[in-house]
C-alpha positions as CSV (number, residue, x, y, z in Angstrom):
1,M,0.0,0.1,0.1
2,C,2.8,2.4,0.9
3,P,4.6,3.7,-2.2
4,H,7.7,4.7,0.0
5,D,11.2,3.1,0.1
6,P,11.6,1.9,2.7
7,A,7.9,1.3,3.4
8,C,6.3,3.2,6.0
9,P,5.5,1.3,9.4
10,S,2.1,-0.1,9.6
11,A,-0.8,1.3,11.5
12,E,-0.5,-1.6,13.9
13,A,3.2,-1.0,14.5
14,P,4.7,0.4,17.6
15,D,6.6,3.2,15.4
16,R,3.4,3.9,13.5
17,E,3.9,7.7,14.0
18,A,7.3,7.5,11.9
19,A,5.1,7.2,8.7
20,R,5.4,9.9,6.3
21,T,2.7,13.0,6.4
22,L,0.1,13.0,3.4
23,A,-2.1,15.8,4.4
24,C,-1.2,18.1,7.2
25,H,-4.0,20.5,8.7
26,P,-2.0,22.5,11.7
27,E,-5.2,24.9,11.9
28,Q,-7.3,22.0,12.9
29,G,-4.6,20.2,14.7
30,W,-4.2,16.9,12.9
31,S,-2.3,15.2,10.2
32,L,-3.0,12.1,8.1
33,L,-0.1,9.6,7.8
34,C,0.8,7.4,4.9
35,N,-0.4,4.4,6.9
36,G,-4.0,5.8,7.4
37,V,-3.2,7.1,11.1
38,V,-4.7,10.3,11.9
39,L,-2.1,11.8,14.3
40,F,-3.6,14.8,16.4
41,E,-1.6,17.8,17.8
42,D,-2.2,16.7,21.3
43,T,-0.3,13.4,20.4
44,G,-3.4,11.3,20.4
45,E,-4.3,9.0,17.3
46,L,-7.2,7.6,15.5
47,L,-6.3,4.4,13.7
48,P,-7.7,3.1,10.4
49,S,-9.7,0.5,12.6
50,G,-11.4,3.0,14.2
51,T,-9.3,2.5,17.6
52,V,-8.5,5.6,19.4
53,I,-5.0,6.1,21.0
54,A,-5.2,8.5,23.9
55,P,-2.7,11.5,23.8
56,H,0.6,10.4,25.3
57,R,2.2,13.8,25.7
58,P,4.4,13.8,29.0
59,D,3.1,15.6,32.0
60,P,4.9,18.6,32.6
61,L,4.0,18.7,36.4
62,V,5.5,15.2,37.0
63,G,8.6,15.4,38.9
64,A,8.5,19.1,39.3
65,A,9.4,20.0,43.0
């Protein structure tokens, strides 16, 4: 499916965010990756299967003292 060489990681792969960007809409806060993943600005993801991956941005308050 991916025309890139080397091929982009699949949507099920742990490194799925490394796929190339096909469409970027920063004003709306999302990008469509080559593997069909919709990547959101808050680091959340929507997989082609409909599975939602919760945002996984580090919490800036953790470890602050």
